[in-house]
C-alpha positions as semicolon CSV with decimal commas, in nm:
position;residue;x (nm);y (nm);z (nm)
1;M;-0,064;-3,971;-0,588
2;S;0,202;-3,888;-0,331
3;E;0,362;-4,158;-0,122
4;T;0,288;-4,204;0,248
5;P;0,586;-4,209;0,487
6;D;0,556;-4,588;0,509
7;S;0,544;-4,638;0,132
8;A;0,834;-4,396;0,087
9;V;1,044;-4,608;0,323
10;R;0,951;-4,927;0,135
11;T;1,026;-4,768;-0,200
12;Y;1,369;-4,660;-0,082
13;I;1,446;-5,004;0,060
14;G;1,328;-5,174;-0,259
15;N;1,547;-4,951;-0,474
16;H;1,855;-5,025;-0,264
17;R;1,788;-5,390;-0,182
18;A;2,036;-5,541;-0,428
19;A;2,325;-5,314;-0,332
20;F;2,254;-5,372;0,038
21;L;2,269;-5,750;-0,005
22;D;2,585;-5,728;-0,217
23;D;2,757;-5,524;0,053
24;L;2,643;-5,760;0,328
25;A;2,776;-6,058;0,130
26;E;3,113;-5,885;0,101
27;W;3,128;-5,846;0,478
28;L;3,018;-6,205;0,536
29;R;3,315;-6,327;0,331
30;I;3,549;-6,207;0,605
31;P;3,596;-6,503;0,848
32;S;3,598;-6,292;1,166
33;V;3,618;-6,584;1,411
34;S;3,725;-6,430;1,740
35;A;3,773;-6,765;1,915
36;Q;4,052;-6,876;1,680
37;P;4,385;-6,689;1,701
38;D;4,456;-6,770;1,334
39;H;4,167;-6,539;1,245
40;A;4,279;-6,241;1,455
41;E;4,368;-6,041;1,144
42;D;4,034;-6,131;0,987
43;V;3,852;-5,993;1,291
44;R;4,051;-5,672;1,253
45;R;3,975;-5,665;0,881
46;S;3,605;-5,704;0,966
47;A;3,621;-5,404;1,199
48;D;3,792;-5,194;0,932
49;W;3,537;-5,303;0,671
50;L;3,249;-5,200;0,896
51;A;3,412;-4,866;0,974
52;A;3,438;-4,795;0,601
53;A;3,077;-4,903;0,544
54;L;2,953;-4,672;0,820
55;K;3,147;-4,382;0,667
56;K;2,981;-4,459;0,334
57;T;2,644;-4,464;0,512
58;G;2,701;-4,109;0,633
59;F;2,816;-4,135;0,994
60;P;3,045;-3,835;1,051
61;T;3,232;-3,998;1,341
62;I;3,370;-4,351;1,312
63;E;3,643;-4,497;1,534
64;V;3,797;-4,841;1,577
65;W;3,850;-4,898;1,949
66;E;4,128;-5,129;2,056
67;T;4,100;-5,383;2,336
68;P;4,351;-5,640;2,467
69;G;4,169;-5,875;2,231
70;A;3,969;-5,788;1,920
71;P;3,875;-5,434;1,813
72;A;3,529;-5,278;1,842
73;V;3,376;-5,018;1,612
74;F;3,212;-4,699;1,738
75;A;3,012;-4,458;1,524
76;E;2,813;-4,146;1,604
77;W;2,569;-3,929;1,406
78;P;2,427;-3,637;1,605
79;S;2,077;-3,514;1,537
80;D;2,011;-3,158;1,422
81;D;1,783;-3,130;1,727
82;P;1,993;-3,082;2,043
83;E;1,695;-3,192;2,258
84;A;1,654;-3,526;2,079
85;P;1,709;-3,848;2,278
86;T;2,036;-4,036;2,238
87;V;2,023;-4,399;2,130
88;L;2,308;-4,650;2,130
89;V;2,281;-4,955;1,901
90;Y;2,478;-5,262;2,013
91;G;2,584;-5,562;1,806
92;H;2,894;-5,766;1,726
93;H;3,097;-5,832;1,413
94;D;3,273;-6,151;1,518
95;V;3,127;-6,491;1,433
96;Q;3,134;-6,851;1,549
97;P;3,387;-7,095;1,401
98;A;3,265;-7,268;1,085
99;A;3,410;-7,516;0,837
100;R;3,265;-7,717;0,548
101;E;3,339;-8,042;0,731
102;D;3,112;-7,935;1,019
103;G;2,815;-8,022;0,800
104;W;2,780;-7,713;0,582
105;D;2,638;-7,767;0,236
106;T;2,858;-7,488;0,101
107;D;3,160;-7,285;0,210
108;P;3,038;-7,101;0,525
109;F;3,226;-6,787;0,425
110;E;3,103;-6,776;0,068
111;P;2,746;-6,639;0,092
112;V;2,490;-6,833;-0,108
113;L;2,141;-6,716;-0,200
114;K;1,883;-6,996;-0,192
115;G;1,541;-6,863;-0,278
116;N;1,476;-6,586;-0,030
117;R;1,741;-6,700;0,217
118;L;2,101;-6,589;0,245
119;H;2,329;-6,861;0,383
120;A;2,663;-6,777;0,546
121;R;2,822;-6,770;0,887
122;G;2,714;-6,443;1,047
123;A;2,416;-6,388;0,816
124;A;2,187;-6,372;1,120
125;D;2,431;-6,374;1,413
126;D;2,515;-6,093;1,398
127;K;2,641;-5,919;1,085
128;G;2,306;-5,918;0,909
129;Q;2,132;-5,766;1,209
130;V;2,403;-5,504;1,256
131;F;2,407;-5,415;0,890
132;F;2,033;-5,353;0,854
133;H;2,086;-5,038;1,060
134;T;2,292;-4,885;0,777
135;L;2,013;-4,906;0,520
136;G;1,756;-4,824;0,789
137;V;1,905;-4,487;0,876
138;R;1,940;-4,398;0,508
139;A;1,573;-4,489;0,448
140;H;1,480;-4,279;0,752
141;L;1,659;-3,977;0,606
142;A;1,522;-4,026;0,255
143;A;1,161;-4,062;0,371
144;T;1,171;-3,763;0,608
145;G;1,393;-3,528;0,409
146;R;1,633;-3,498;0,702
147;T;2,006;-3,455;0,671
148;A;2,069;-3,614;1,013
149;P;1,876;-3,872;1,218
150;A;1,585;-3,764;1,438
151;V;1,782;-3,897;1,739
152;H;2,145;-3,870;1,836
153;L;2,248;-4,208;1,695
154;K;2,546;-4,410;1,818
155;L;2,666;-4,761;1,728
156;L;2,895;-4,989;1,927
157;V;2,984;-5,314;1,751
158;E;3,221;-5,535;1,948
159;G;3,454;-5,805;1,818
160;E;3,456;-6,063;2,099
161;E;3,094;-6,151;2,174
162;E;3,134;-6,505;2,044
163;S;3,430;-6,546;2,281
164;G;3,237;-6,435;2,589
165;S;3,305;-6,058;2,561
166;P;3,605;-6,081;2,799
167;H;3,707;-5,717;2,752
168;F;3,367;-5,560;2,690
169;R;3,294;-5,439;3,042
170;A;3,631;-5,264;3,065
171;L;3,580;-5,114;2,718
172;I;3,245;-4,957;2,798
173;E;3,362;-4,834;3,137
174;A;3,662;-4,667;2,969
175;H;3,437;-4,503;2,708
176;K;3,135;-4,441;2,930
177;D;3,108;-4,074;2,837
178;R;3,133;-4,142;2,464
179;I;2,861;-4,408;2,461
180;A;2,627;-4,235;2,708
181;A;2,268;-4,283;2,590
182;D;1,906;-4,257;2,697
183;A;1,833;-4,604;2,558
184;V;2,025;-4,901;2,420
185;I;1,901;-5,100;2,119
186;V;2,039;-5,454;2,107
187;S;2,024;-5,608;1,761
188;D;2,167;-5,947;1,854
189;T;1,843;-6,128;1,919
190;G;1,544;-6,277;1,743
191;M;1,170;-6,316;1,712
192;W;0,931;-6,596;1,798
193;S;0,876;-6,700;1,435
194;E;0,828;-6,574;1,080
195;D;0,454;-6,540;1,143
196;T;0,473;-6,403;1,498
197;P;0,693;-6,094;1,524
198;T;0,794;-6,022;1,881
199;V;0,997;-5,787;2,097
200;C;1,212;-5,925;2,376
201;T;1,181;-5,730;2,701
202;G;1,443;-5,893;2,920
203;M;1,738;-6,126;2,956
204;R;1,841;-6,337;3,253
205;G;2,170;-6,288;3,430
206;L;2,423;-6,558;3,513
207;A;2,638;-6,658;3,808
208;E;2,862;-6,967;3,790
209;C;3,067;-7,143;4,051
210;E;3,267;-7,455;4,126
211;I;3,254;-7,610;4,472
212;E;3,547;-7,837;4,561
213;L;3,537;-8,067;4,862
214;H;3,851;-8,219;5,015
215;G;3,851;-8,499;5,274
216;P;4,144;-8,737;5,328
217;D;4,480;-8,612;5,206
218;Q;4,479;-8,902;4,956
219;D;4,242;-9,175;4,837
220;I;4,209;-9,431;5,116
221;H;4,082;-9,789;5,156
222;S;3,702;-9,801;5,195
223;G;3,722;-10,117;5,404
224;S;3,980;-9,994;5,650
225;F;3,839;-9,643;5,687
226;G;3,487;-9,642;5,539
227;G;3,212;-9,545;5,780
228;A;3,458;-9,372;6,010
229;V;3,568;-9,069;5,805
230;P;3,366;-8,826;5,589
231;N;3,348;-8,901;5,217
232;P;3,376;-8,596;4,984
233;A;3,184;-8,769;4,703
234;T;2,896;-8,848;4,939
235;E;2,888;-8,490;5,061
236;V;2,882;-8,353;4,708
237;A;2,583;-8,575;4,634
238;R;2,408;-8,447;4,948
239;L;2,485;-8,091;4,848
240;V;2,330;-8,143;4,506
241;A;2,027;-8,316;4,656
242;A;1,971;-8,015;4,880
243;L;1,980;-7,765;4,594
244;H;1,602;-7,781;4,531
245;D;1,296;-7,854;4,740
246;E;1,010;-8,087;4,648
247;H;0,851;-7,814;4,435
248;A;1,170;-7,764;4,228
249;R;1,233;-7,427;4,393
250;V;1,592;-7,338;4,471
251;A;1,640;-7,413;4,840
252;I;1,932;-7,178;4,905
253;P;1,819;-6,934;5,178
254;G;1,778;-6,581;5,040
255;F;1,798;-6,693;4,678
256;Y;1,468;-6,530;4,575
257;E;1,526;-6,211;4,770
258;G;1,430;-5,898;4,576
259;I;1,318;-6,063;4,252
260;T;1,073;-5,884;4,025
261;E;0,773;-6,113;4,004
262;L;0,579;-6,162;3,682
263;T;0,267;-5,949;3,660
264;D;-0,067;-6,093;3,558
265;R;-0,041;-5,896;3,235
266;E;0,300;-6,043;3,152
267;R;0,177;-6,395;3,219
268;A;-0,122;-6,331;2,993
269;L;0,104;-6,198;2,716
270;F;0,328;-6,507;2,737
271;A;0,017;-6,723;2,712
272;E;-0,082;-6,551;2,385
273;L;0,221;-6,696;2,206
274;P;0,160;-7,004;1,990
275;F;0,369;-7,232;2,210
276;D;0,374;-7,603;2,122
277;E;0,527;-7,786;2,417
278;G;0,579;-8,108;2,221
279;R;0,771;-7,926;1,950
280;W;0,970;-7,739;2,214
281;L;1,064;-8,068;2,382
282;S;1,183;-8,200;2,047
283;T;1,403;-7,891;2,004
284;A;1,532;-7,943;2,358
285;H;1,603;-8,312;2,283
286;S;1,425;-8,390;2,607
287;H;1,151;-8,636;2,702
288;G;0,958;-8,435;2,957
289;T;0,926;-8,095;3,118
290;H;1,030;-8,019;3,474
291;G;1,066;-7,708;3,684
292;E;0,938;-7,479;3,952
293;A;0,577;-7,559;4,043
294;G;0,314;-7,302;3,958
295;H;0,481;-7,174;3,641
296;T;0,452;-7,258;3,272
297;T;0,748;-7,370;3,065
298;L;0,790;-7,025;2,908
299;E;0,772;-6,857;3,248
300;R;1,036;-7,096;3,381
301;I;1,288;-7,027;3,105
302;W;1,226;-6,654;3,071
303;A;1,122;-6,510;3,404
304;R;1,220;-6,744;3,688
305;P;1,565;-6,790;3,841
306;T;1,727;-7,132;3,827
307;A;2,005;-7,342;3,975
308;E;2,154;-7,612;3,754
309;V;2,418;-7,878;3,807
310;N;2,655;-7,848;3,509
311;G;2,895;-8,116;3,620
312;I;2,970;-8,341;3,914
313;G;3,265;-8,565;3,983
314;G;3,483;-8,739;4,238
315;G;3,639;-9,073;4,302
316;Y;3,719;-9,356;4,066
317;Q;3,571;-9,324;3,715
318;G;3,745;-9,609;3,534
319;V;3,638;-9,957;3,430
320;G;3,550;-10,196;3,713
321;S;3,563;-10,104;4,079
322;K;3,815;-9,941;4,303
323;T;3,710;-9,955;4,665
324;I;3,824;-9,617;4,789
325;I;3,710;-9,313;4,976
326;P;3,820;-9,040;4,735
327;S;4,026;-8,751;4,862
328;S;3,818;-8,493;4,674
329;A;3,502;-8,427;4,477
330;L;3,349;-8,127;4,301
331;V;3,031;-7,986;4,154
332;K;2,988;-7,711;3,896
333;L;2,676;-7,496;3,935
334;S;2,518;-7,219;3,731
335;F;2,244;-6,981;3,840
336;R;2,027;-6,794;3,592
337;L;1,911;-6,472;3,755
338;V;1,609;-6,251;3,693
339;A;1,545;-5,882;3,745
340;G;1,588;-5,779;4,108
341;Q;1,854;-6,037;4,188
342;D;2,202;-5,916;4,275
343;P;2,485;-6,151;4,169
344;E;2,692;-6,052;4,472
345;H;2,406;-6,143;4,704
346;I;2,368;-6,477;4,525
347;E;2,738;-6,546;4,566
348;D;2,721;-6,474;4,939
349;A;2,407;-6,689;4,974
350;V;2,567;-6,985;4,796
351;R;2,881;-6,963;5,006
352;A;2,679;-6,955;5,330
353;W;2,454;-7,240;5,214
354;A;2,753;-7,462;5,127
355;A;2,933;-7,385;5,453
356;D;2,623;-7,474;5,657
357;R;2,580;-7,813;5,486
358;I;2,937;-7,942;5,472
359;P;3,037;-8,145;5,781
360;T;3,344;-8,123;5,997
361;G;3,637;-8,302;5,840
362;I;3,563;-8,176;5,489
363;R;3,744;-7,868;5,365
364;H;3,584;-7,680;5,079
365;T;3,636;-7,392;4,839
366;V;3,374;-7,204;4,637
367;T;3,505;-7,027;4,328
368;F;3,281;-6,793;4,127
369;A;3,343;-6,667;3,776
370;A;3,256;-6,312;3,670
371;A;2,879;-6,267;3,678
372;T;2,634;-6,121;3,427
373;R;2,349;-5,912;3,560
374;P;1,989;-5,958;3,445
375;C;1,809;-5,684;3,256
376;L;1,438;-5,608;3,214
377;T;1,251;-5,322;3,049
378;P;0,896;-5,256;3,177
379;L;0,622;-5,309;2,922
380;D;0,500;-4,950;2,955
381;H;0,842;-4,790;2,901
382;P;0,803;-4,520;2,630
383;A;1,113;-4,631;2,440
384;L;0,988;-4,991;2,432
385;Q;0,654;-4,869;2,303
386;S;0,838;-4,690;2,020
387;V;1,006;-5,017;1,921
388;V;0,670;-5,194;1,924
389;R;0,504;-4,926;1,710
390;A;0,792;-4,921;1,461
391;M;0,784;-5,301;1,426
392;G;0,407;-5,291;1,392
393;R;0,435;-5,048;1,100
394;A;0,695;-5,269;0,931
395;F;0,522;-5,603;0,985
396;E;0,166;-5,466;0,964
397;Q;0,044;-5,685;1,248
398;K;0,031;-5,703;1,625
399;I;0,368;-5,731;1,796
400;R;0,388;-5,969;2,090
401;F;0,636;-6,000;2,373
402;T;0,901;-6,250;2,480
403;R;1,201;-6,264;2,708
404;E;1,536;-6,435;2,666
405;G;1,638;-6,721;2,894
406;G;2,007;-6,685;2,821
407;S;2,252;-6,415;2,925
408;G;2,468;-6,164;2,742
409;P;2,663;-5,839;2,754
410;A;2,347;-5,626;2,717
411;A;2,316;-5,621;3,094
412;D;2,661;-5,461;3,120
413;L;2,539;-5,173;2,905
414;Q;2,234;-5,128;3,126
415;D;2,449;-5,142;3,438
416;V;2,722;-4,902;3,322
417;L;2,503;-4,653;3,135
418;G;2,195;-4,669;3,357
419;A;1,982;-4,683;3,042
420;P;1,701;-4,922;2,946
421;V;1,793;-5,203;2,707
422;L;1,556;-5,267;2,416
423;F;1,588;-5,571;2,194
424;L;1,531;-5,532;1,821
425;G;1,603;-5,844;1,620
426;I;1,444;-6,018;1,323
427;S;1,615;-6,356;1,336
428;V;1,403;-6,669;1,376
429;P;1,485;-7,006;1,536
430;S;1,535;-7,177;1,200
431;D;1,825;-6,943;1,119
432;G;2,063;-7,186;1,290
433;W;2,284;-6,964;1,501
434;H;2,616;-7,140;1,576
435;A;2,506;-7,431;1,353
436;P;2,590;-7,546;1,000
437;N;2,409;-7,368;0,714
438;E;2,328;-7,055;0,916
439;K;2,096;-6,828;0,718
440;V;1,881;-6,519;0,735
441;E;1,539;-6,469;0,582
442;I;1,583;-6,174;0,345
443;D;1,223;-6,056;0,381
444;L;1,268;-6,041;0,759
445;L;1,606;-5,871;0,724
446;L;1,438;-5,596;0,522
447;K;1,163;-5,573;0,784
448;G;1,443;-5,493;1,028
449;V;1,559;-5,219;0,794
450;E;1,203;-5,085;0,776
451;T;1,160;-5,096;1,153
452;T;1,469;-4,885;1,217
453;A;1,364;-4,640;0,947
454;H;1,049;-4,572;1,152
455;L;1,201;-4,608;1,498
456;W;1,421;-4,299;1,516
457;G;1,137;-4,060;1,433
458;D;0,900;-4,235;1,674
459;L;1,149;-4,208;1,960
460;A;1,215;-3,841;1,889
461;E;0,844;-3,762;1,873
462;N;0,711;-3,966;2,162
463;W;0,993;-3,963;2,416
464;R;1,072;-3,593;2,409
465;D;0,861;-3,499;2,711
466;E;0,927;-3,816;2,909
467;P;1,188;-3,823;3,188
468;R;1,506;-3,984;3,059
C-alpha cells in the first residue's frame, strides 16, 4: 500500500529524528548570549554553525551578514516555479544569559534529554524553532519528489533579538531587495498549550517615554515655600492620575484614533480558548484583574491599547522625613499599541497631553525611545489560511487563534517589506523562555517540522491566483 503525502512526511521525519536532535544539541552547546560581550565570539560561532547547517540542508545561497553588533544569517532557495510566492522565515540564533547558579538543574549549555523533553538554553527560544525549518524543507522535498521548494524560500536569522534587536531595522532596510517577500513567517512564538494548537495573528506595538518635571532650581524648604510654588512631585502624581478615566480607558486625547476594532468573529474565537482566569492570575502573580471596561482579559492583553506607569519618582526617598519641595520628579510610561495606531501620532498626543496638564512654573521634557509598530494579519488572509491548514494536517485537530500582547521586531519586517506577518511556533508556556531549565517538547518540535513540510506546497497551490 502506497503512502499518502502526510504519511510520507511522517516517515521521513521519523527516519531522521535522531540525527535532527543530535544536530540541534550541537548548536545548543554554543552559548550565543548576545547581551554579554564575553560571548561575542560565541554568537559569531553560532552564526557560522547555522550557515554550515543550512548549506548541508541544501540551501544554495547562504550568507553571514555583519551588523555593528552580532551577525545575522541569510539563506535563499529559489523554487523551480518562477511564479511561486516568496516566503521569508524569521528567527534568531542568540539566547538569553544562563548559568547553573540561576537555578538550573544542569548546565544550561549542555543539552539534556528528560523523557520527551530537551532541556537547554535556546531549546525553544529560538534555536529549536529555527532549526525545525531545516528538517521541514527536506521532508517537503522528499514527500513531493521536488528538487527545490514549492515556494521561493528565504531565511533571516538575526543575532541580537535577545538584546532588543538594536541593529535589525537598519539591517533589513539595507537588504530590503534581498529579503523581499510576499509573506513573512515568524518562528519565534508559541501556542496556547500542548492540547490546544493555535496560530497567532497579531502582535502589539510599543512606545515608551520618560517625562521629567523641573520646578525650583534646587530642593527647597516646604515650610518656607510650600503652598506658594508648584511642586514637581505633586504634578507628576496628578499627571499619572489623569492617565486613565473611570472606565480604565486611556484618557489622552486622540489615543484611540484609527485603531482596528475587534470583530465579533474575533471575540468569539478568543472566547473558544480554554482560558482559566484564576490560573492566569497565578501566572501573573497578581490578586485581581483590572482593565478597560467592556473587554475580557484576553481582549485586553491581545487587542486593546494600554498605557502603563513603569516607574515614578521624585523627592526624598530615604529613611525618615525630609521636609522639602523637590526640584524635580519623573514618570516612565509605556504604551502598547494595536493595529491602526501610529507611534508618531501617539508621541505627538502624549506630548500635547502633558503640556496641557503641567502648570506654569514647571518646566518639562518628554523623551521617547524608538518605537515598535503593531502588526495584524486578517483572519481571512490566504497565507494565514495556509498556515492553519498545514498545522491542522500536522496536529490532526482544529487550529484556534491567539494574538501576542508583547512586541517584537516582526512589525519592522511588515513595515519595511509591506508583507503580511504570519506566526508559526510550537512552543508552549511551560517551556520556560528566559527562565532556568528551559526546554522544548520534542513531539511538538516535530509537529513544527511536519507543519512546514506541508506549508510550502499549500502556499504555492492556494496563493497563486491571489493578489500579493
